C-alpha positions as CSV (number, residue, x, y, z in Angstrom):
1,M,100.8,160.6,4.9
2,E,98.5,159.1,2.2
3,S,99.7,161.6,-0.4
4,A,103.4,160.7,0.4
5,V,102.6,157.0,-0.1
6,E,101.0,157.8,-3.4
7,E,104.2,159.5,-4.5
8,L,106.5,156.7,-3.4
9,M,104.2,154.0,-4.7
10,P,102.4,155.2,-7.8
11,R,99.5,153.2,-9.1
12,L,100.3,150.8,-11.9
13,L,96.8,151.1,-13.3
14,P,94.6,154.3,-13.3
15,V,91.7,153.2,-11.0
16,G,89.1,155.8,-10.4
17,D,86.0,155.7,-8.2
18,C,84.1,152.6,-9.0
19,D,80.4,153.0,-9.7
20,L,79.0,150.2,-7.6
21,A,75.6,149.1,-6.5
22,E,74.3,150.3,-3.2
23,D,74.2,146.7,-1.9
24,F,77.9,146.2,-2.5
25,D,79.3,143.9,0.3
26,P,83.2,143.8,0.5
27,T,83.1,140.7,2.6
28,V,81.7,138.4,-0.2
29,P,83.7,137.3,-3.2
30,P,83.7,140.0,-6.0
31,R,81.4,139.3,-9.0
32,T,82.7,142.0,-11.4
33,P,86.1,143.6,-12.1
34,Q,84.9,146.9,-10.5
35,E,84.0,145.0,-7.3
36,Y,87.4,143.3,-7.2
37,L,89.3,146.6,-7.6
38,K,87.2,148.3,-4.9
39,R,87.9,145.4,-2.6
40,V,91.7,145.7,-3.2
41,Q,91.5,149.4,-2.4
42,I,89.7,148.7,0.9
43,E,92.2,146.1,1.9
44,A,95.1,148.3,1.0
45,A,93.7,151.1,3.1
46,K,93.6,148.8,6.1
47,C,97.4,147.9,5.9
48,P,99.6,149.7,8.4
49,D,102.1,152.3,7.0
50,V,105.0,150.5,8.8
51,V,105.4,146.8,9.5
52,V,107.9,145.5,12.1
53,A,109.0,141.9,11.9
54,Q,108.8,139.9,15.1
55,I,112.1,138.2,15.4
56,D,113.0,135.7,18.2
57,P,116.6,136.7,19.3
58,K,117.2,133.2,20.6
59,K,117.1,131.8,17.0
60,L,119.8,134.2,16.0
61,K,122.3,132.7,18.4
62,K,122.4,129.4,16.5
63,K,124.2,128.7,13.3
64,Q,124.8,132.3,12.3
65,T,127.9,131.5,10.2
66,V,129.1,128.7,8.1
67,N,132.8,127.8,8.2
68,I,134.2,126.8,4.8
69,S,137.7,125.5,4.5
70,L,139.6,127.1,1.7
71,S,143.0,125.7,2.7
72,G,145.0,123.6,0.3
73,C,146.4,120.2,0.6
74,Q,148.9,119.2,3.4
75,P,152.4,119.4,1.9
76,A,153.8,116.0,1.1
77,P,156.5,114.8,3.5
78,V,160.1,115.0,2.2
79,G,160.5,112.3,-0.4
80,F,156.8,111.5,-0.8
81,S,155.9,114.1,-3.5
82,P,155.8,112.6,-7.0
83,T,157.7,114.1,-9.9
84,L,156.1,116.4,-12.5
85,K,157.0,113.8,-15.1
86,W,155.1,111.1,-13.3
87,Q,152.1,113.4,-12.8
88,R,151.9,114.3,-16.5
89,E,152.0,110.6,-17.4
90,Q,149.2,109.8,-15.0
91,V,147.1,112.7,-16.3
92,A,147.6,111.5,-19.9
93,H,146.7,107.9,-19.0
94,F,143.7,109.0,-17.1
95,S,142.5,111.2,-20.0
96,A,142.7,108.1,-22.3
97,I,140.7,106.0,-19.9
98,R,138.0,108.7,-19.7
99,Q,137.7,108.8,-23.5
100,N,137.5,105.0,-23.7
101,V,134.8,104.9,-21.0
102,N,132.7,107.5,-22.8
103,K,133.2,105.8,-26.2
104,H,131.9,102.5,-25.0
105,R,129.4,103.6,-22.3
106,S,126.4,102.6,-24.3
107,H,127.8,99.1,-24.9
108,W,128.6,98.4,-21.3
109,K,125.4,99.9,-20.1
110,S,123.4,97.4,-22.2
111,Q,125.3,94.4,-20.7
112,Q,123.2,92.3,-18.4
113,L,124.4,92.2,-14.8
114,D,124.9,89.1,-12.8
115,S,122.1,88.0,-10.5
116,N,124.1,88.9,-7.4
117,V,124.7,92.5,-8.5
118,A,122.1,94.6,-6.7
119,I,123.0,98.3,-7.3
120,P,121.9,100.4,-4.3
121,R,119.6,103.4,-4.6
122,P,121.4,106.7,-5.2
123,D,120.5,108.0,-1.7
124,D,121.5,104.8,0.1
125,E,124.9,105.8,1.6
126,E,125.4,102.8,3.8
127,G,124.3,100.5,0.9
128,W,126.9,102.0,-1.4
129,K,129.6,101.6,1.2
130,K,128.8,97.9,1.5
131,F,128.5,97.5,-2.2
132,C,131.9,99.2,-3.0
133,L,134.0,98.1,-0.1
134,G,132.3,94.8,0.9
135,E,130.4,93.8,3.9
136,K,133.5,92.2,5.5
137,L,135.3,95.6,5.6
138,Y,132.2,97.6,6.3
139,L,131.3,95.4,9.3
140,E,134.8,94.7,10.5
141,T,134.7,96.8,13.6
142,A,131.3,95.4,14.7
143,V,130.6,92.0,13.3
144,Q,133.0,89.4,11.8
145,V,131.3,88.1,8.7
146,P,131.9,84.4,8.2
147,S,133.9,83.4,5.1
148,D,132.3,81.6,2.2
149,D,133.9,78.2,1.5
150,S,132.2,77.8,-1.8
151,E,134.1,78.2,-5.0
152,G,134.2,81.6,-6.8
153,I,134.6,85.2,-5.6
154,D,132.0,86.5,-3.2
155,Y,131.8,90.1,-4.2
156,V,129.2,90.8,-1.6
157,Q,131.8,90.1,1.1
158,I,134.9,91.8,-0.5
159,G,133.1,94.5,-2.5
160,F,132.2,94.8,-6.1
161,P,135.0,96.3,-8.3
162,P,133.9,99.3,-10.4
163,F,133.2,97.2,-13.5
164,L,132.3,99.2,-16.6
165,S,129.0,97.4,-16.7
166,I,128.2,99.0,-13.3
167,V,129.7,102.5,-13.5
168,S,128.2,103.0,-17.0
169,R,124.8,102.8,-15.4
170,M,125.5,105.6,-13.0
171,N,124.3,109.1,-14.0
172,Q,126.2,112.2,-12.8
173,A,124.0,112.6,-9.7
174,T,124.8,109.1,-8.6
175,V,128.5,109.4,-9.4
176,T,128.7,112.6,-7.3
177,A,126.7,111.0,-4.4
178,V,128.8,107.9,-4.3
179,L,132.0,109.9,-4.5
180,E,130.7,111.9,-1.4
181,Y,129.9,108.7,0.5
182,L,133.3,107.2,-0.1
183,T,135.0,110.5,0.8
184,N,133.1,110.5,4.1
185,W,134.3,106.9,4.6
186,L,138.0,108.0,4.0
187,A,137.6,110.8,6.6
188,A,136.3,108.4,9.2
189,K,138.1,105.1,8.4
190,E,141.2,104.3,6.4
191,F,142.4,104.2,2.8
192,T,142.2,100.7,1.2
193,T,142.8,99.2,-2.2
194,E,139.0,98.8,-2.7
195,L,138.4,102.4,-1.8
196,G,141.2,103.7,-4.1
197,R,139.8,101.6,-7.0
198,W,136.4,103.2,-6.7
199,L,137.6,106.7,-6.2
200,Y,139.6,106.5,-9.4
201,A,136.7,105.0,-11.4
202,L,134.3,107.7,-10.1
203,L,136.7,110.5,-11.1
204,A,136.9,108.9,-14.5
205,C,133.1,109.1,-14.8
206,L,132.9,112.7,-13.6
207,E,131.9,115.0,-16.4
208,K,133.6,118.3,-17.1
209,P,132.8,121.2,-16.6
210,L,132.3,120.3,-13.0
211,L,129.1,121.2,-11.2
212,P,129.6,123.3,-8.1
213,E,128.9,120.4,-5.7
214,A,131.4,118.2,-7.6
215,H,134.0,120.9,-7.6
216,S,133.8,121.3,-3.8
217,L,133.7,117.5,-3.4
218,I,136.9,116.6,-5.3
219,R,138.8,119.4,-3.5
220,Q,137.6,117.9,-0.2
221,L,138.8,114.5,-1.5
222,A,142.3,115.7,-2.4
223,R,142.7,117.5,1.0
224,Q,141.6,114.3,2.8
225,C,144.1,112.2,0.8
226,S,146.9,114.6,1.7
227,E,146.0,114.3,5.4
228,V,146.2,110.5,5.2
229,R,149.5,110.7,3.3
230,V,151.1,112.8,6.1
231,L,150.5,110.0,8.5
232,E,152.3,107.4,6.3
233,E,155.9,106.4,7.3
234,N,157.0,104.4,4.2
235,K,157.2,106.4,1.0
236,N,157.4,103.2,-1.0
237,D,154.1,101.9,0.3
238,E,151.5,101.3,-2.5
239,K,149.1,103.4,-0.5
240,V,151.3,106.5,-0.9
241,S,151.3,106.0,-4.7
242,A,147.5,105.7,-4.8
243,L,147.1,108.8,-2.6
244,N,149.5,110.7,-4.8
245,L,147.5,109.6,-7.9
246,I,144.2,111.0,-6.6
247,I,145.8,114.3,-5.5
248,C,147.4,114.5,-8.9
249,L,144.2,114.0,-10.9
250,V,142.3,116.5,-8.8
251,G,145.0,119.1,-9.1
252,R,146.3,118.5,-12.6
253,Y,143.4,117.0,-14.6
254,F,140.5,118.9,-13.0
255,D,142.5,122.1,-12.9
256,Q,142.6,122.6,-9.1
257,H,146.3,123.7,-9.4
258,D,146.5,125.1,-5.9
259,L,146.1,121.5,-4.6
260,A,148.6,119.9,-6.9
261,D,151.9,118.6,-5.6
262,E,155.0,120.6,-6.6
263,E,158.2,118.6,-7.3
264,T,160.7,118.9,-4.5
């Protein structure tokens, strides 16, 4: 058996018999290269020819597969699908906005924020939801936030719009993270004007070529928008136009053509 192992696993270095002192003790740390090589030989000789992994069968019964949805968007109800002309116009306008954002990013990033603007940490999902959508909308199902009678707009309550001075400070990791947070909100809650504003702005800040996680995320966003659209009853509702716009940008601008609406 030993000769067969030698044939299958030839020695990388020619190591002959080491001329060691009579008091060589393999249990103590080697002091010379010869002692080290001899110790390796001794340890290798003690290894079994066959090793069997000890696997707990109970662990294999949990989470063996991962289901990934590869389906496209829900078809638009009759009369809800935008025309190809409208989609091309939106893509052209969106492209111009992206170029403008990139051109002036350094300028807006250098602008000082107001004292009430506290940008959350990138990993603070709940903080970003409150920041973008407002505490009033965020807490609406649990706590009724009292209105502020003082003059001026209380963005803490109604949500901060995606000002250029804010989104220009967000790196790609933050853009992707916030886009995921708001997509999760859309799946659990409802589509609102504040949400649509931020989704559009985040898509405008998303760099191409897309990273794998961003690619998956915008496809999820488009599918979610199509599912919300199916439930709408009035094709003239502003919400339908906003949902069509997001689906259009994902499908036409970001080249996810299988998700794009076809003119009916």
